Structure formats: C-alpha cells, structure tokens
C-alpha positions in Angstrom: 121.6 66.3 86.0 120.9 64.5 89.2 124.7 63.3 89.7 128.0 64.2 88.4 128.2 61.0 86.3 125.1 62.2 84.4 126.3 65.6 84.0 128.9 64.2 82.1 127.2 61.4 79.9 124.9 64.5 78.9 128.1 66.2 77.7 129.7 63.6 75.7 125.9 63.8 73.6 126.4 67.3 72.7 128.1 69.7 71.2 127.2 72.7 72.7 125.2 73.9 75.9 122.4 75.5 73.8 121.1 71.8 73.0 120.5 71.7 76.4 119.8 75.2 77.6 120.3 78.7 76.0 120.4 82.2 77.3 119.6 84.6 73.6 120.9 88.2 73.5 119.1 90.6 71.3 117.7 94.0 70.4 114.4 94.5 69.5 114.9 96.7 66.0 111.5 97.4 65.0 108.3 99.3 66.7 108.1 100.9 70.1 110.4 98.5 71.4 113.3 99.9 69.2 116.6 99.8 70.7 115.8 97.9 73.9 117.8 95.1 75.1 116.3 91.4 75.5 117.4 88.1 76.9 115.4 84.8 76.0 116.2 82.2 78.1 115.5 78.5 77.3 116.1 75.7 80.0 115.2 72.1 78.9 112.6 71.6 81.1 110.1 73.0 78.6 110.2 76.4 80.2 111.4 79.4 78.5 111.0 83.2 79.2 112.6 86.6 78.1 114.0 89.6 80.3 113.9 92.8 79.3 116.9 94.0 80.9 116.3 98.2 79.9 112.7 97.6 82.3 114.4 96.6 85.6 115.0 93.2 84.2 111.9 92.3 84.6 110.0 89.5 82.8 107.6 89.8 79.3 107.3 86.3 77.1 107.2 83.1 79.0 105.8 79.8 78.2 105.8 76.3 79.3 105.6 73.6 77.0 103.8 75.7 74.4 101.7 77.1 76.2 102.0 80.7 77.4 101.6 81.5 80.5 101.6 85.5 80.6 99.0 88.3 79.7 100.4 91.0 77.2 98.9 94.5 77.0 98.0 95.9 73.8 101.6 98.1 74.5 103.6 94.9 74.0 107.6 95.8 74.4 107.9 98.6 74.6 110.6 101.0 75.3 110.8 102.8 78.9 111.9 106.4 77.2 107.9 106.2 76.4 107.1 106.3 80.1 104.5 108.7 80.9 105.1 109.9 84.9 102.0 111.7 85.4 98.8 110.1 86.8 98.2 107.4 85.4 100.7 107.7 82.8 102.0 103.7 83.5 99.1 102.2 81.9 100.7 103.5 78.5 103.9 101.5 79.2 102.9 99.2 80.9 103.2 96.0 79.2 102.4 93.5 81.3 104.3 90.3 80.9 105.0 87.3 83.2 106.8 89.9 86.0 106.8 93.7 86.2 107.8 95.2 89.3 106.2 98.5 90.9 108.2 100.6 93.3 110.5 101.7 94.4 109.3 104.2 96.9 105.7 103.7 95.7 103.6 101.4 94.4 99.4 101.8 93.9 97.5 104.7 93.3 99.0 108.5 91.9 100.2 110.2 95.3 101.2 113.5 96.1 102.7 113.1 98.9 106.1 115.0 99.4 106.4 114.9 95.6 104.0 113.3 92.8 104.1 109.6 92.4 102.7 108.0 89.7 101.0 105.0 89.2 102.9 101.9 90.3 105.9 104.0 90.4 108.8 104.2 87.8 110.7 101.2 88.9 109.9 99.2 85.5 111.3 101.8 83.3 114.7 102.4 84.4 117.1 100.6 82.7 119.7 97.8 85.0 123.3 98.8 84.5 126.4 96.4 85.3 124.3 93.7 83.5 125.7 90.5 83.1 125.4 87.1 82.2 126.5 84.9 84.4 125.2 81.4 83.2 127.7 78.4 84.1 128.2 74.9 85.3 128.0 74.7 88.8 129.0 71.0 89.9 126.9 69.0 88.0 124.0 71.6 87.6 124.0 74.2 84.8 122.6 77.3 86.2 121.3 80.3 84.0 122.4 83.4 86.1 121.0 86.7 85.2 122.6 89.9 87.5 122.2 94.1 87.4 122.0 97.0 89.4 118.2 99.5 89.3 118.6 102.7 90.6 115.8 105.1 91.9 117.1 108.3 92.6 117.0 111.8 92.1 118.9 115.0 93.5 116.8 116.0 96.7 114.9 112.8 97.2 114.4 109.1 97.5 117.8 107.6 96.6 117.1 103.2 96.5 119.2 101.0 94.4 118.1 97.5 94.0 120.4 94.3 93.0 118.7 91.4 91.2 119.4 87.6 90.4 117.5 85.8 88.3 118.7 82.0 88.0 117.0 79.3 86.2 118.5 75.7 86.6 118.7 73.6 83.5 116.2 70.7 83.8 113.9 72.6 86.4 111.0 74.7 85.4 111.2 77.2 87.9 112.5 80.8 87.8 114.1 82.2 91.1 114.4 85.8 91.7 116.0 87.5 94.6 116.3 91.3 95.1 118.6 93.3 97.5 117.4 97.0 98.0 119.4 99.6 99.8 119.3 103.1 100.8 122.1 104.3 99.6 121.3 108.1 100.7 121.4 110.8 103.8 117.9 110.9 104.4 115.1 108.2 105.2 112.8 106.8 102.2 109.9 105.2 101.7 110.1 101.6 100.3 107.1 100.1 98.8 107.5 97.1 96.1 105.2 95.0 94.6 105.7 91.6 92.3 103.1 92.3 89.6 102.9 88.7 87.9 100.8 88.5 84.8 98.9 85.5 84.2 97.1 85.2 81.1 95.1 83.1 78.2 95.3 79.9 78.1 96.7 78.8 81.5 93.9 81.5 82.7 90.2 80.3 81.9 86.9 79.4 82.7 88.9 76.0 83.6 91.3 77.7 85.9 91.3 77.7 89.8 93.5 79.8 91.9 94.5 77.4 95.1 96.3 79.4 98.1 96.0 79.3 101.9 94.6 82.3 103.1 94.0 82.7 106.0 93.0 86.4 105.4 91.3 88.4 102.9 89.8 91.7 101.9 87.7 93.1 98.8 89.5 96.8 98.2 85.5 98.2 97.2 82.4 97.7 96.3 83.1 96.2 92.7 85.1 93.5 94.3 82.5 92.8 97.5 80.3 91.6 94.6 83.0 89.2 93.2 84.2 87.8 97.0 82.9 84.6 97.0 84.4 83.7 93.6 87.7 85.6 94.0 89.5 82.0 92.9 87.1 81.1 90.4 87.1 82.5 86.5 84.9 83.1 84.1 85.2 83.4 79.9 85.8 86.9 79.3 83.1 89.5 79.6 81.8 92.4 78.1 81.7 95.3 80.3 83.1 93.5 83.3 85.1 96.2 86.2 88.5 95.3 87.5 88.1 93.3 91.5 91.2 93.4 93.8 91.6 91.4 96.6 94.1 91.6 99.3 95.1 88.9 101.0 97.6 87.0 104.1 98.6 84.0 103.0 100.2 80.8 105.5 103.2 80.0 105.4 105.2 77.1 105.0 107.9 75.6 107.9 110.3 77.4 105.6 108.4 80.8 106.0 107.3 81.0 102.2 104.1 82.0 100.8 102.6 80.4 97.4 99.5 80.9 94.9 98.7 78.5 92.7 96.7 78.8 89.7 95.6 75.1 88.4 94.3 74.6 84.7 93.3 71.0 84.9 92.1 71.1 81.3 95.4 72.1 79.8 97.6 69.7 83.0 99.7 72.5 84.2 99.6 75.0 86.5 101.8 78.0 87.7 102.7 78.6 91.2 104.4 81.8 93.0 106.1 81.4 96.3 107.9 84.1 98.2 109.1 84.7 101.5 106.7 86.5 103.8 109.5 88.3 106.2 109.9 90.8 103.5 106.9 90.3 101.2 103.8 89.6 103.7 101.1 90.5 101.6 99.8 89.3 98.4 97.6 91.6 96.1 95.0 89.5 94.0 94.2 91.7 90.5 91.1 89.7 88.8 90.3 91.2 85.2 88.0 89.2 83.3 87.3 91.8 80.5 87.5 91.3 76.4 90.7 91.6 75.7 92.1 92.9 78.5 91.6 89.2 80.4 93.9 89.0 82.9 94.9 87.6 86.6 97.7 89.2 88.6 99.3 87.9 91.7 100.9 90.7 93.2 103.5 89.6 96.1 103.8 93.3 98.2 105.3 95.0 101.3 102.7 96.5 101.7 98.6 95.9 100.3 98.0 98.2 96.9 96.1 100.5 99.3 96.0 104.7 98.8 99.3 106.2 100.1 97.8 108.1 102.7 95.4 104.6 104.0 98.7 102.9 104.0 100.0 105.7 106.7 96.8 105.4 108.3 97.0 101.4 108.9 101.2 102.4 109.7 102.1 99.7 107.2 103.8 102.0 104.7 107.6 101.0 104.7 110.8 103.0 105.4 114.3 102.5 105.1 117.0 104.3 107.2 120.0 105.2 105.3 122.2 102.1 105.0 119.9 100.1 105.0 118.6 97.1 103.0 116.0 94.8 103.0 116.2 91.4 100.7 113.3 89.9 98.8 112.9 86.0 97.4 110.6 84.4 95.2 110.3 81.7 92.8 107.9 81.5 90.0 107.3 77.5 89.2 105.4 76.1 86.1 104.0 72.7 87.0 102.5 69.2 84.7 100.0 67.9 87.3 99.6 64.4 87.4 97.3 62.0 84.7 94.7 61.1 87.4 93.7 65.0 88.2 92.9 66.0 84.6 89.6 65.3 83.4 88.4 63.0 80.5 88.1 63.8 77.3 
C-alpha cells in the first residue's frame, strides 16, 4: 500500500477489507470476563491484538507472526466489576496483557493522601464511553482507529478525563496510542500516569536482552541492587525469585522520543516501546523471573513508580490545574530482526 496505485490494485484482488485487515467486535460470554466488550485487531502485518473498551481501552493478548508478546496473569481477562480498590486488591483483577494503564490521580504503592489510593489507581477498571471504531481508508492507507473517553471522577474529589486514540496502519506492525488528559474539575488535581507494558514468554526468555539508551538508572531497593548488573538480561524461570524494579531516564532521539526494545535473537524478533519524553520523562522496569510469574514490565511514566510521599519529597508528583490538559504519545512496535543477526541452529 505504498501508493494509491498499489492500494487500488489490492482492492481489485479482494472482496472485503477483512482479507487485509480486520476489526472484530465481541463480548465474553463465560467466566470472570462475562459481558465485557472486546475488539480483536488484525492488521495484515502479522500483528494482532485485543483491545478491552471496558478496561479503559487497554490491550490484553497480542502476538506477532504467531509468537505471543504479552504476559497474562492467572486472572486472565476479568470484568472490572470485580475490582477491589483497597490496598493491593488491584492484583486480583490485574490481567497483565500488552498494556495496562495505571493512574490517573495515582499509581504505585497504596497511599493515604487526602483520600485512600489503592495500588496503581483505578484507571484500568473504568469502562470507556463514546467508544467507536473509526477504521477507514485514508488515501492509500487503511487505518484501524479506535477512540473512546475514560473519566476518573468523584464528588468532592479529582475529576480527570482521558481521551484515547489507538491507530494501527494496515501492513505496519505497530500500535500508536495518543492520550489527552484534562482536569475538568474546579480544583487542582494530582496527575499520575504509567503505561504498564507487560512482555512475556516466548518473546521473553533467557535468549532475550533489553536494549535502551539509559542515561541514568536507579535500583528501587536492596533486592533490585542485587540484580542491578544484570538488569537488561534474563534468566529462565526461577523458584522463589523476588521482583526487581529499576528506574531509568532514557536519552531521546532528535524528535524527543525515547525507546526500549526487547530483542530475542533465537526467535528473530524484537518488541519496542517508544514514548514522548516531554510528557513521559521516566521509564520504570519491572523484572519478575518467577515460575508462572515470568514477566518484563516496560513502563513509561510521568514520575518514577515510588511511594507517593517520596515523589512529593523529590518534587516529582505532577498536578493539573482546572482546565489544564496534557497529551501523551507512545508507540508499540514489533520487528523482525535481520537474518544475519540470528544465531546458527
């Protein structure tokens, strides 16, 4: 589809665009996800993924050319009605997936700060409204475009509105996400957002390595300091492994985007997270090599994933004034590695 002529040529060969790219809408009809909306996207590049409108338009399963990309928790896709807001109850409805968004007034450990905040906030358990599929031809390109609005609000509290746009171009193995967050209330609101990208087996394995241009890295605690030297390399699953968390600042390119990529030379593929550092200046790395809990989290964020009090002490907690907004942009991209980089069998 590099020219209008090639687009017209493709149309002569097909009876329906679903032969090239498809967007399937359905609902779960069994188990804890029963009744929840889902949208399965296949874009003709070998990339496929599932968007969950009832979970803030986050992304669950994803694969590239038959290779799974995402880690799924034992919870699987679960209806947001089961959400437990107190303490670490978020873990009971965390399905993992390619993307779980954390925020909007809070992410990180539970906190009591003018109101109770549970682990990683409420965003991923709020259904989108005005959700729509605007997939269409745009000149010689076929665009898969999904849009919706998610509001985190309460009486006598924070009032934040996120407008999300997900775009995927047929033939290009990438997902572009643009989020605009606005404070539609009359009072100043804390604003915290973290994009919890969860990569899993077989993309993640002892044959994978994390590549990124980190210009500053910090271990969260003593457990992370033990693994600091090997933070970008991965072992097979290990019984008793304790999670390790690292905070990174990454050098942006000339366009102001930073990136981190997980490369698996044995499989011949990589997966890259690219994000605009003007609104997402940090990346948290979550490394968990446990048995059945084997996951790498790459998490662009507007503040390090620390205790809320520590963010205040460091003056890193962000706020939005009434009527103020901020826009975040990121891209999730799968790649096939050049043949010459693959090890011989």
